[in-house]
Residue frames relative to the residue before (quaternion, step in Angstrom):
aa qw qx qy qz dx dy dz
M 1.0000 0.0000 0.0000 0.0000 0.00 0.00 0.00
P 0.4694 -0.6947 0.4586 0.2946 3.65 -0.75 1.01
I 0.4459 -0.6825 0.5095 0.2753 3.55 -1.08 0.71
D 0.5349 -0.6198 0.4745 0.3234 3.55 -1.23 0.52
P 0.4257 -0.7224 0.4768 0.2638 3.64 -0.56 1.09
L 0.6361 0.5298 -0.3356 0.4495 3.59 1.04 -0.73
G 0.6225 0.5322 -0.3360 0.4651 3.57 1.06 -0.71
L 0.6497 0.5074 -0.3074 0.4753 3.56 0.99 -0.87
L 0.6467 0.5200 -0.3172 0.4592 3.58 0.98 -0.84
L 0.6525 0.5183 -0.3193 0.4513 3.59 0.94 -0.83
V 0.6599 0.4923 -0.3138 0.4730 3.59 0.97 -0.79
I 0.6144 0.5327 -0.3390 0.4731 3.59 1.07 -0.71
V 0.6519 0.5003 -0.3041 0.4819 3.58 0.95 -0.90
A 0.6257 0.5421 -0.3361 0.4490 3.59 0.99 -0.83
G 0.6678 0.4992 -0.3010 0.4628 3.57 0.92 -0.88
A 0.6451 0.5189 -0.3205 0.4602 3.56 1.00 -0.84
I 0.6497 0.5012 -0.3132 0.4780 3.60 1.00 -0.81
A 0.6540 0.5245 -0.3189 0.4422 3.59 0.92 -0.90
G 0.6804 0.5056 -0.2994 0.4380 3.59 0.92 -0.84
A 0.7550 0.3465 -0.1864 0.5245 3.56 1.12 -0.69
M 0.3323 0.8138 -0.4443 0.1730 3.57 1.32 0.00
A 0.7710 0.3951 -0.1954 0.4596 3.57 0.86 -0.94
W 0.3109 0.7851 -0.4990 0.1949 3.61 1.18 0.25
P 0.5938 0.5772 -0.4003 0.3924 3.71 0.96 -0.53
V 0.5290 0.6347 -0.4152 0.3808 3.61 1.18 -0.45
K 0.6296 0.5619 -0.3325 0.4210 3.58 1.04 -0.76
L 0.6877 0.4717 -0.2749 0.4785 3.59 1.21 -0.43
Q 0.5669 0.6197 -0.3821 0.3854 3.58 1.23 -0.21
R 0.3101 -0.7858 0.5185 0.1324 3.54 -1.09 0.77
T 0.8181 0.2558 -0.1124 0.5027 3.59 0.93 -0.78
F 0.6171 0.5824 -0.3592 0.3885 3.62 1.05 -0.59
A 0.2683 -0.7052 0.6312 0.1797 3.53 -1.16 0.75
M 0.7625 -0.3848 0.2501 0.4561 3.57 -1.31 0.08
E 0.6844 0.5063 -0.3060 0.4261 3.58 0.87 -0.91
H 0.6482 0.5268 -0.3293 0.4403 3.60 1.11 -0.62
W 0.7301 0.4181 -0.2693 0.4687 3.57 0.70 -1.02
S 0.6401 0.5169 -0.3481 0.4494 3.62 1.02 -0.65
F 0.6113 0.5421 -0.3547 0.4545 3.61 1.04 -0.72
A 0.7102 0.4500 -0.2675 0.4707 3.58 0.77 -1.02
A 0.6682 0.5151 -0.3049 0.4418 3.59 0.94 -0.88
W 0.7102 0.4493 -0.2717 0.4690 3.58 0.83 -0.97
L 0.6199 0.5335 -0.3531 0.4545 3.59 1.01 -0.71
A 0.6810 0.4740 -0.2829 0.4811 3.57 1.00 -0.85
G 0.7650 0.4313 -0.2161 0.4267 3.57 0.73 -1.11
L 0.7487 0.3989 -0.2153 0.4837 3.58 1.09 -0.65
V 0.7917 0.2962 -0.1386 0.5160 3.59 1.08 -0.61
V 0.7833 0.3939 -0.2218 0.4268 3.56 0.30 -1.29
L 0.7357 0.4491 -0.2596 0.4354 3.59 0.63 -1.09
P 0.6684 0.4928 -0.3422 0.4397 3.67 0.79 -0.80
W 0.7199 0.4452 -0.2645 0.4621 3.58 0.82 -0.98
L 0.6487 0.5140 -0.3253 0.4573 3.58 0.96 -0.83
T 0.6681 0.4937 -0.2976 0.4705 3.58 0.93 -0.88
L 0.6451 0.5483 -0.3248 0.4215 3.57 0.92 -0.92
F 0.7439 0.4016 -0.2377 0.4784 3.59 0.74 -1.00
T 0.5958 0.5560 -0.3679 0.4478 3.60 1.20 -0.38
V 0.7696 0.3619 -0.1947 0.4888 3.58 0.83 -0.97
F 0.7951 0.1749 -0.0866 0.5743 3.60 1.20 -0.41
P 0.2277 -0.8289 0.4967 0.1202 3.63 0.20 1.24
P 0.6854 0.4763 -0.3257 0.4442 3.70 0.95 -0.63
A 0.2902 0.7953 -0.4981 0.1876 3.61 1.22 0.23
G 0.6326 0.5550 -0.3371 0.4220 3.57 0.97 -0.80
Q 0.6503 0.5072 -0.3108 0.4726 3.58 1.04 -0.76
A 0.6455 0.5137 -0.3185 0.4670 3.57 1.02 -0.80
I 0.6426 0.5258 -0.3198 0.4564 3.57 0.98 -0.85
A 0.6434 0.5331 -0.3215 0.4455 3.57 1.01 -0.80
D 0.6635 0.5118 -0.2988 0.4566 3.61 1.18 -0.51
V 0.5717 0.6090 -0.3814 0.3960 3.61 1.24 -0.30
P 0.4685 -0.6686 0.4906 0.3046 3.63 -0.85 0.88
L 0.5669 -0.6314 0.4192 0.3228 3.56 -1.12 0.68
R 0.6239 0.6019 -0.3505 0.3544 3.61 0.91 -0.88
P 0.6983 0.4452 -0.3141 0.4643 3.67 0.72 -0.86
L 0.6080 0.5504 -0.3591 0.4455 3.60 1.11 -0.58
L 0.6586 0.5026 -0.3085 0.4674 3.58 0.97 -0.84
I 0.6535 0.5063 -0.3116 0.4686 3.58 0.96 -0.89
A 0.6641 0.5177 -0.3048 0.4449 3.57 0.90 -0.94
N 0.7063 0.4529 -0.2764 0.4685 3.58 0.88 -0.85
A 0.5620 0.5542 -0.3945 0.4704 3.59 1.19 -0.37
W 0.6493 0.4846 -0.3105 0.4972 3.60 1.00 -0.81
S 0.6352 0.5397 -0.3262 0.4459 3.56 1.02 -0.79
V 0.6168 0.5251 -0.3341 0.4818 3.58 1.07 -0.73
A 0.6277 0.5383 -0.3325 0.4535 3.59 0.99 -0.84
W 0.6503 0.5028 -0.3117 0.4767 3.57 0.98 -0.84
G 0.6357 0.5301 -0.3309 0.4532 3.59 0.99 -0.78
I 0.6388 0.5119 -0.3179 0.4783 3.58 1.00 -0.82
A 0.6211 0.5440 -0.3390 0.4510 3.59 1.02 -0.79
N 0.6410 0.5258 -0.3271 0.4535 3.59 0.97 -0.81
V 0.6552 0.5060 -0.3088 0.4683 3.57 0.96 -0.89
L 0.6571 0.5078 -0.3088 0.4636 3.58 0.90 -0.92
F 0.6584 0.5197 -0.3146 0.4445 3.58 0.93 -0.89
S 0.6478 0.5171 -0.3299 0.4518 3.60 0.95 -0.80
I 0.6437 0.4993 -0.3183 0.4848 3.59 1.09 -0.69
C 0.6428 0.5422 -0.3173 0.4384 3.58 1.02 -0.84
L 0.5881 0.5844 -0.3713 0.4180 3.58 1.05 -0.71
M 0.6987 0.4547 -0.2658 0.4842 3.58 1.03 -0.79
R 0.7056 0.4824 -0.2673 0.4450 3.60 1.10 -0.66
I 0.8425 0.1218 -0.0251 0.5242 3.58 0.78 -0.99
G 0.5973 -0.6135 0.3557 0.3747 3.60 1.22 0.17
F 0.6733 -0.5414 0.3456 0.3663 3.53 -1.31 0.41
G 0.6694 0.5444 -0.3165 0.3943 3.58 0.81 -0.99
L 0.7230 0.4257 -0.2460 0.4853 3.57 0.77 -1.05
S 0.6232 0.5450 -0.3414 0.4451 3.59 1.00 -0.78
T 0.6908 0.4754 -0.2761 0.4697 3.56 0.85 -1.01
G 0.6411 0.5429 -0.3246 0.4345 3.56 0.98 -0.84
L 0.6889 0.4622 -0.2796 0.4833 3.57 0.89 -0.92
L 0.6436 0.5410 -0.3225 0.4349 3.57 0.92 -0.92
T 0.7531 0.3943 -0.2175 0.4796 3.56 0.72 -1.09
G 0.6418 0.5487 -0.3331 0.4196 3.58 0.94 -0.82
I 0.7032 0.4214 -0.2587 0.5110 3.58 1.08 -0.69
G 0.6922 0.5048 -0.2860 0.4292 3.58 0.93 -0.86
L 0.5936 0.6163 -0.3645 0.3672 3.59 1.01 -0.78
P 0.7294 0.4134 -0.2826 0.4659 3.65 0.58 -0.99
I 0.6195 0.5367 -0.3540 0.4504 3.61 1.05 -0.65
G 0.7080 0.4826 -0.2639 0.4429 3.55 0.83 -1.01
I 0.6941 0.4587 -0.2758 0.4814 3.58 1.11 -0.62
L 0.7835 0.4066 -0.1959 0.4271 3.57 0.72 -1.08
V 0.6077 0.5858 -0.3672 0.3907 3.61 0.97 -0.75
P 0.6793 0.4803 -0.3290 0.4469 3.69 0.83 -0.78
M 0.6404 0.4944 -0.3405 0.4791 3.60 1.22 -0.22
V 0.6466 0.4585 -0.3144 0.5224 3.57 1.30 -0.18
F 0.7632 0.1449 -0.0679 0.6261 3.56 0.97 -0.95
Q 0.2712 -0.8198 0.4837 0.1428 3.55 0.04 1.33
G 0.4883 -0.6884 0.4689 0.2604 3.53 -1.12 0.76
S 0.6660 -0.4907 0.3844 0.4098 3.54 -1.30 -0.36
G 0.7742 0.3420 -0.2422 0.4743 3.56 -1.29 0.18
G 0.8398 -0.1329 0.1244 0.5115 3.55 -0.97 -0.89
F 0.6018 0.5818 -0.3580 0.4137 3.59 1.16 -0.47
A 0.5141 0.6676 -0.4078 0.3519 3.60 1.24 -0.29
Q 0.7009 0.4370 -0.2594 0.5005 3.59 1.25 -0.40
A 0.2578 0.7940 -0.5137 0.1981 3.59 1.18 0.47
P 0.5055 -0.6537 0.4608 0.3237 3.62 -0.97 0.76
S 0.5095 -0.6438 0.4751 0.3166 3.56 -1.15 0.58
L 0.6528 -0.5167 0.3818 0.4014 3.55 -1.28 0.31
L 0.6690 0.5185 -0.2972 0.4420 3.60 1.13 -0.57
S 0.5480 0.6016 -0.4050 0.4168 3.58 1.24 -0.20
E 0.6735 -0.4814 0.3579 0.4318 3.57 -1.28 0.24
A 0.6539 0.5048 -0.3103 0.4705 3.57 0.97 -0.88
G 0.6533 0.5219 -0.3116 0.4514 3.57 1.01 -0.81
Q 0.6544 0.5116 -0.3155 0.4588 3.59 0.97 -0.80
I 0.6257 0.5152 -0.3379 0.4785 3.57 1.08 -0.68
M 0.6323 0.5235 -0.3286 0.4671 3.58 1.04 -0.75
V 0.6294 0.5213 -0.3333 0.4701 3.58 1.02 -0.77
G 0.6592 0.5073 -0.3076 0.4619 3.59 0.94 -0.89
G 0.6613 0.5023 -0.3040 0.4669 3.57 0.96 -0.87
T 0.6241 0.5410 -0.3317 0.4559 3.56 1.06 -0.75
A 0.6400 0.5264 -0.3204 0.4589 3.57 0.98 -0.87
V 0.6426 0.5086 -0.3204 0.4751 3.60 0.99 -0.82
M 0.6474 0.5261 -0.3204 0.4489 3.58 0.98 -0.83
V 0.6460 0.5173 -0.3258 0.4571 3.58 0.95 -0.85
V 0.6285 0.5139 -0.3319 0.4804 3.60 0.99 -0.79
A 0.6491 0.5230 -0.3148 0.4539 3.58 0.96 -0.87
V 0.6479 0.5141 -0.3142 0.4660 3.58 0.96 -0.86
I 0.6275 0.5312 -0.3337 0.4612 3.60 1.01 -0.80
L 0.6594 0.5039 -0.3100 0.4638 3.59 0.95 -0.86
I 0.6723 0.4908 -0.3050 0.4627 3.59 0.93 -0.85
A 0.6413 0.5047 -0.3227 0.4794 3.59 1.02 -0.77
W 0.6247 0.5301 -0.3217 0.4746 3.56 1.04 -0.81
A 0.6390 0.5226 -0.3222 0.4635 3.57 0.99 -0.84
G 0.6599 0.5089 -0.3104 0.4573 3.58 0.96 -0.84
L 0.6509 0.5069 -0.3123 0.4710 3.57 1.00 -0.82
A 0.6604 0.5013 -0.3070 0.4672 3.59 0.98 -0.86
R 0.6269 0.5287 -0.3367 0.4629 3.58 1.04 -0.74
D 0.6783 0.4864 -0.2923 0.4668 3.57 0.90 -0.94
A 0.6394 0.5348 -0.3236 0.4476 3.58 1.03 -0.80
S 0.6527 0.5220 -0.3193 0.4468 3.58 1.09 -0.66
R 0.7101 0.4593 -0.2488 0.4722 3.57 1.26 -0.36
T 0.7885 0.1742 -0.1101 0.5795 3.57 1.22 -0.27
A 0.3674 -0.7392 0.5255 0.2062 3.53 -1.06 0.70
T 0.6295 0.5875 -0.3323 0.3848 3.56 1.23 -0.26
G 0.1287 -0.8137 0.5536 0.1218 3.59 0.99 -0.79
S 0.1565 -0.8975 0.3924 0.1267 3.50 1.15 0.88
S 0.8664 -0.0396 0.0645 0.4936 3.58 0.23 -1.16
G 0.2636 0.8105 -0.4926 0.1761 3.55 1.17 0.46
G 0.7113 0.4537 -0.2755 0.4608 3.60 1.11 -0.44
S 0.4048 0.7322 -0.4709 0.2797 3.58 1.20 0.21
L 0.3207 -0.7598 0.5371 0.1768 3.56 -0.45 1.21
T 0.6157 0.5443 -0.3494 0.4500 3.58 1.06 -0.69
G 0.6609 0.5048 -0.3025 0.4658 3.56 0.94 -0.87
M 0.6585 0.4975 -0.3127 0.4703 3.57 0.98 -0.81
A 0.6378 0.5136 -0.3311 0.4688 3.60 1.01 -0.74
M 0.6461 0.5092 -0.3207 0.4695 3.58 1.02 -0.77
A 0.6491 0.5085 -0.3193 0.4671 3.59 1.00 -0.78
A 0.6364 0.5175 -0.3238 0.4716 3.58 1.03 -0.77
S 0.6430 0.5105 -0.3179 0.4742 3.58 1.00 -0.82
A 0.6368 0.5208 -0.3214 0.4691 3.56 1.02 -0.81
G 0.6165 0.5572 -0.3414 0.4393 3.57 1.06 -0.69
V 0.6550 0.4954 -0.3024 0.4839 3.56 1.03 -0.80
L 0.7426 0.4480 -0.2287 0.4421 3.57 0.86 -1.00
Q 0.5839 0.6322 -0.3774 0.3419 3.60 1.10 -0.57
V 0.5735 0.5814 -0.3883 0.4269 3.60 1.21 -0.32
G 0.4420 0.7289 -0.4358 0.2887 3.59 1.25 -0.20
L 0.6169 0.5464 -0.3597 0.4376 3.60 1.01 -0.70
S 0.6843 0.4706 -0.2775 0.4829 3.57 0.91 -0.93
F 0.6810 0.4981 -0.2950 0.4485 3.59 0.90 -0.93
S 0.5945 0.5639 -0.3734 0.4348 3.61 1.07 -0.65
F 0.6737 0.4679 -0.2798 0.4989 3.56 1.12 -0.67
I 0.6779 0.5329 -0.2983 0.4093 3.56 0.79 -1.07
Y 0.7883 0.3610 -0.1732 0.4672 3.56 0.82 -0.98
S 0.7378 0.3774 -0.2494 0.5011 3.62 1.22 0.19
Q 0.5577 0.6715 -0.3909 0.2921 3.59 1.10 -0.55
G 0.5578 0.6379 -0.3903 0.3600 3.60 1.10 -0.57
P 0.7623 0.3626 -0.2257 0.4863 3.64 0.51 -1.08
I 0.6286 0.5268 -0.3558 0.4481 3.61 1.03 -0.63
T 0.6533 0.5095 -0.3093 0.4669 3.58 0.93 -0.91
E 0.6380 0.5309 -0.3248 0.4534 3.58 0.97 -0.83
A 0.6557 0.5175 -0.3159 0.4499 3.58 0.94 -0.86
F 0.6814 0.4732 -0.2895 0.4774 3.58 0.97 -0.82
H 0.6396 0.5163 -0.3332 0.4618 3.59 0.97 -0.77
A 0.6277 0.5468 -0.3350 0.4413 3.59 1.04 -0.75
R 0.7027 0.4265 -0.2556 0.5089 3.58 1.19 -0.52
G 0.6390 -0.5813 0.3065 0.3998 3.58 1.29 0.24
A 0.4127 0.7213 -0.4697 0.2978 3.60 1.20 0.30
S 0.4774 -0.6373 0.5231 0.3039 3.57 -1.18 0.61
P 0.6813 -0.4743 0.3412 0.4410 3.63 -1.20 0.25
L 0.6550 0.5124 -0.3211 0.4531 3.60 0.97 -0.80
V 0.6707 0.4824 -0.3007 0.4765 3.60 0.91 -0.88
A 0.6327 0.5233 -0.3345 0.4626 3.60 0.99 -0.79
N 0.6340 0.5271 -0.3191 0.4673 3.56 1.05 -0.77
L 0.6336 0.5179 -0.3159 0.4801 3.54 1.02 -0.82
G 0.6358 0.5380 -0.3212 0.4506 3.56 1.04 -0.79
V 0.6155 0.5436 -0.3434 0.4558 3.57 1.03 -0.77
W 0.7080 0.4659 -0.2779 0.4522 3.57 0.76 -1.03
A 0.6177 0.5453 -0.3554 0.4414 3.60 0.99 -0.75
L 0.7216 0.4587 -0.2475 0.4557 3.59 0.99 -0.83
V 0.7309 0.4283 -0.2580 0.4646 3.61 1.06 -0.59
L 0.6326 0.6017 -0.3236 0.3648 3.62 1.17 -0.35
P 0.5087 0.6759 -0.4436 0.2960 3.67 1.03 -0.43
G 0.6294 0.5411 -0.3493 0.4348 3.61 0.96 -0.73
G 0.6765 0.4753 -0.2826 0.4865 3.56 0.96 -0.88
A 0.6196 0.5454 -0.3397 0.4508 3.57 1.06 -0.75
L 0.6105 0.5708 -0.3456 0.4267 3.56 1.00 -0.83
I 0.7128 0.4384 -0.2561 0.4839 3.58 0.92 -0.90
N 0.7123 0.4760 -0.2782 0.4344 3.59 0.74 -1.04
V 0.7004 0.4350 -0.2658 0.4996 3.58 0.83 -0.98
G 0.6478 0.5389 -0.3172 0.4351 3.57 0.99 -0.83
Y 0.6580 0.5050 -0.3173 0.4598 3.59 0.96 -0.82
A 0.6479 0.5078 -0.3185 0.4700 3.58 0.98 -0.84
A 0.6482 0.5099 -0.3155 0.4693 3.59 1.00 -0.82
W 0.6339 0.5277 -0.3290 0.4599 3.57 1.02 -0.79
R 0.6517 0.5143 -0.3193 0.4570 3.60 0.96 -0.83
M 0.6639 0.4924 -0.3135 0.4674 3.58 0.93 -0.82
T 0.6349 0.5120 -0.3264 0.4778 3.57 1.08 -0.68
W 0.6627 0.5154 -0.2945 0.4566 3.57 0.95 -0.94
L 0.7495 0.3827 -0.1981 0.5025 3.56 0.97 -0.91
R 0.3323 -0.7823 0.4651 0.2478 3.57 1.33 -0.10
N 0.5166 0.6403 -0.4198 0.3833 3.56 0.86 0.94
W 0.1716 0.8027 -0.5444 0.1727 3.58 1.05 0.78
G 0.6020 0.6072 -0.3550 0.3779 3.59 1.05 -0.72
T 0.5929 0.5881 -0.3619 0.4143 3.57 1.14 -0.63
L 0.5663 0.6511 -0.3758 0.3380 3.58 1.11 -0.73
L 0.7796 0.2839 -0.1510 0.5374 3.59 0.97 -0.84
G 0.5054 0.6872 -0.4014 0.3334 3.56 1.27 0.13
S 0.7737 0.2203 -0.1361 0.5782 3.59 1.23 -0.27
P 0.2846 -0.7899 0.5197 0.1580 3.62 -0.13 1.23
S 0.6463 0.5247 -0.3343 0.4419 3.60 0.99 -0.75
D 0.6568 0.4909 -0.3121 0.4798 3.59 0.95 -0.82
F 0.6295 0.5308 -0.3326 0.4598 3.58 1.05 -0.76
A 0.6569 0.5074 -0.3086 0.4645 3.58 0.96 -0.87
L 0.6431 0.5128 -0.3218 0.4689 3.59 1.01 -0.78
S 0.6297 0.5280 -0.3297 0.4648 3.57 1.08 -0.69
V 0.6376 0.5079 -0.3217 0.4817 3.58 1.01 -0.81
L 0.6002 0.5661 -0.3513 0.4425 3.58 1.09 -0.70
I 0.6012 0.5392 -0.3517 0.4733 3.59 1.10 -0.67
G 0.6447 0.5190 -0.3088 0.4687 3.57 1.01 -0.82
V 0.6208 0.5210 -0.3331 0.4819 3.59 1.06 -0.74
N 0.6362 0.5273 -0.3201 0.4633 3.58 0.94 -0.91
F 0.6587 0.5223 -0.3124 0.4424 3.56 0.95 -0.89
L 0.6669 0.4958 -0.3119 0.4607 3.59 0.91 -0.85
V 0.6352 0.5114 -0.3315 0.4744 3.61 0.99 -0.78
F 0.6187 0.5382 -0.3341 0.4647 3.58 1.02 -0.80
L 0.6631 0.5161 -0.3111 0.4440 3.59 0.87 -0.94
L 0.6757 0.4975 -0.3013 0.4530 3.58 0.86 -0.92
C 0.6516 0.4968 -0.3150 0.4789 3.59 0.97 -0.81
Y 0.6717 0.5040 -0.2993 0.4530 3.57 0.92 -0.90
G 0.6801 0.5039 -0.2952 0.4431 3.58 0.85 -0.96
L 0.6878 0.4633 -0.2835 0.4815 3.58 0.84 -0.97
G 0.6382 0.5430 -0.3281 0.4361 3.56 0.97 -0.85
C 0.6590 0.5022 -0.3071 0.4681 3.58 0.90 -0.91
Q 0.6617 0.5060 -0.3110 0.4576 3.59 0.91 -0.87
W 0.7065 0.4620 -0.2684 0.4641 3.58 0.91 -0.87
L 0.5803 0.5620 -0.3814 0.4494 3.59 1.22 -0.23
G 0.4997 -0.6895 0.4027 0.3358 3.57 1.27 -0.17
A 0.8438 -0.2103 0.1347 0.4750 3.53 -1.27 -0.47
V 0.7163 0.4347 -0.2538 0.4833 3.58 1.03 -0.74
G 0.4113 0.7693 -0.4274 0.2375 3.58 1.28 -0.10
A 0.6107 0.5642 -0.3629 0.4207 3.59 1.03 -0.70
A 0.7287 0.4103 -0.2322 0.4968 3.59 0.93 -0.91
L 0.7023 0.4615 -0.2721 0.4688 3.57 0.75 -1.06
G 0.6444 0.5405 -0.3266 0.4312 3.58 0.94 -0.87
F 0.6642 0.4973 -0.3112 0.4633 3.58 0.91 -0.88
G 0.6699 0.5123 -0.3109 0.4383 3.58 0.88 -0.89
V 0.6780 0.4841 -0.2922 0.4697 3.57 0.89 -0.95
Y 0.6512 0.5213 -0.3184 0.4503 3.58 0.92 -0.88
Q 0.6720 0.4910 -0.3072 0.4615 3.61 0.88 -0.88
A 0.6515 0.5161 -0.3198 0.4548 3.57 0.95 -0.85
M 0.7035 0.4561 -0.2741 0.4711 3.58 0.84 -0.94
M 0.5812 0.5641 -0.3728 0.4528 3.58 1.14 -0.53
I 0.6591 0.4950 -0.3076 0.4753 3.58 0.95 -0.87
V 0.6508 0.5093 -0.3177 0.4649 3.59 0.91 -0.91
S 0.6596 0.5106 -0.3030 0.4608 3.58 0.94 -0.89
A 0.6583 0.5122 -0.3114 0.4553 3.59 0.92 -0.90
Q 0.6597 0.4937 -0.3112 0.4735 3.58 0.98 -0.82
T 0.6286 0.5326 -0.3359 0.4564 3.59 1.05 -0.73
V 0.6412 0.5073 -0.3153 0.4817 3.58 0.99 -0.84
G 0.6411 0.5340 -0.3171 0.4508 3.57 1.03 -0.81
I 0.6508 0.5073 -0.3111 0.4716 3.55 1.00 -0.84
L 0.6774 0.4877 -0.2901 0.4680 3.58 0.88 -0.95
G 0.6990 0.4666 -0.2647 0.4729 3.57 1.13 -0.63
G 0.5725 -0.6435 0.3528 0.3656 3.57 1.28 0.13
E 0.3831 0.7533 -0.4703 0.2543 3.60 1.25 0.21
W 0.7397 0.3778 -0.2198 0.5117 3.59 1.16 -0.52
R 0.3860 0.7293 -0.4809 0.2965 3.59 1.27 0.22
N 0.8396 0.1185 -0.1400 0.5113 3.58 -1.02 0.92
T 0.4056 0.6901 -0.4904 0.3446 3.58 1.17 0.58
P 0.5524 -0.6221 0.4316 0.3487 3.63 -0.93 0.80
R 0.6804 -0.5363 0.3306 0.3744 3.54 -1.25 0.51
R 0.6533 0.5616 -0.3319 0.3843 3.60 0.89 -0.89
P 0.6710 0.4701 -0.3277 0.4706 3.67 0.81 -0.79
R 0.6478 0.5146 -0.3282 0.4559 3.58 0.99 -0.78
W 0.6384 0.5214 -0.3188 0.4680 3.58 1.05 -0.74
L 0.6424 0.5187 -0.3170 0.4668 3.59 0.99 -0.82
M 0.6578 0.5077 -0.3079 0.4635 3.56 0.95 -0.89
A 0.6526 0.5150 -0.3187 0.4553 3.60 0.93 -0.87
C 0.6454 0.5125 -0.3181 0.4686 3.59 0.97 -0.83
G 0.6452 0.5280 -0.3169 0.4522 3.58 0.98 -0.83
V 0.6630 0.4999 -0.3031 0.4676 3.58 0.93 -0.90
I 0.6428 0.5194 -0.3230 0.4611 3.60 0.97 -0.84
L 0.6524 0.5071 -0.3123 0.4687 3.58 0.99 -0.81
L 0.6202 0.5416 -0.3409 0.4536 3.59 1.01 -0.77
L 0.6799 0.4801 -0.2894 0.4728 3.56 0.87 -0.94
A 0.6278 0.5278 -0.3305 0.4670 3.58 1.07 -0.73
A 0.6438 0.5198 -0.3188 0.4623 3.60 1.01 -0.81
V 0.6291 0.5239 -0.3329 0.4679 3.59 1.01 -0.81
A 0.6593 0.5049 -0.3051 0.4662 3.58 0.93 -0.91
L 0.6428 0.5284 -0.3190 0.4537 3.59 1.00 -0.84
M 0.6756 0.4942 -0.2969 0.4595 3.58 0.88 -0.95
A 0.6693 0.4941 -0.3050 0.4636 3.57 0.91 -0.90
W 0.6537 0.5080 -0.3107 0.4669 3.58 0.96 -0.85
G 0.6590 0.5447 -0.3078 0.4175 3.56 0.99 -0.83
Q 0.7096 0.4252 -0.2612 0.4975 3.58 1.18 -0.47
S 0.5213 0.6556 -0.4058 0.3657 3.59 1.29 -0.06
């Protein structure tokens, strides 16, 4: 069955937004990681989803009451896993650097996020996902393999770029940091899985109350995000308490506004990703995750280039990065073509 071009476009847009989501941080002057993450996650995971949901759809409370408890518990367990992955990743950035952290996180998370929904089918329309042994499944496996190679090349490029700028290579050999990054790679699929394995009954409950597809999608995210919010917001609050710098949070209105903007970006990304996956049909859980991750990496590298992160970098790292990006785009094209 041909895939919906609009669904594919929405997932591509979601990936592009995700990769560039944190660009407002570059404009901040006083906020540290714990300040902007606290404000961003509180806005994007709690305040904006719930405030928007009840503003545009007053019967939301009735729809929520119709949702079975079991999918909500499962979804929030996955959401907690994603929150833990975020915390681990932030620690890994300080221990082993961006290149290796990102490489391990994405290289491990990609095949899990793409292939698992084809083995254990999700809810709603995802329940009819093709098996790995089908022709469509084999193409997805091939595309996943290409993506993993691309991620390795991009991570290698990042490591080579960093090595060209420092002679110390501070913590690249930290086995603890690498183990944490690998764990984060496994857990980071929790955000996608919280949606895939719960959206069916939640969407049905909202549609039964007259909600549009967009509002129903918003309802899904509002209900599955509290677990992740507990970890992300809680960790940022703990850091501010430990460092005794809560006062900084309200000391710069401009930095606070930029942090909230990150939360807005995150909510827009979620809505594009959720709707895109649903409109891609049965294969949307697997194809949507793969395309979103690939475009997120491409977007992040583009932001890095525009921000001067690759300026004065030797030719070899730039060549490796370009090859990785080309392979990612080729894998996306292969996966999309394979489902047509």
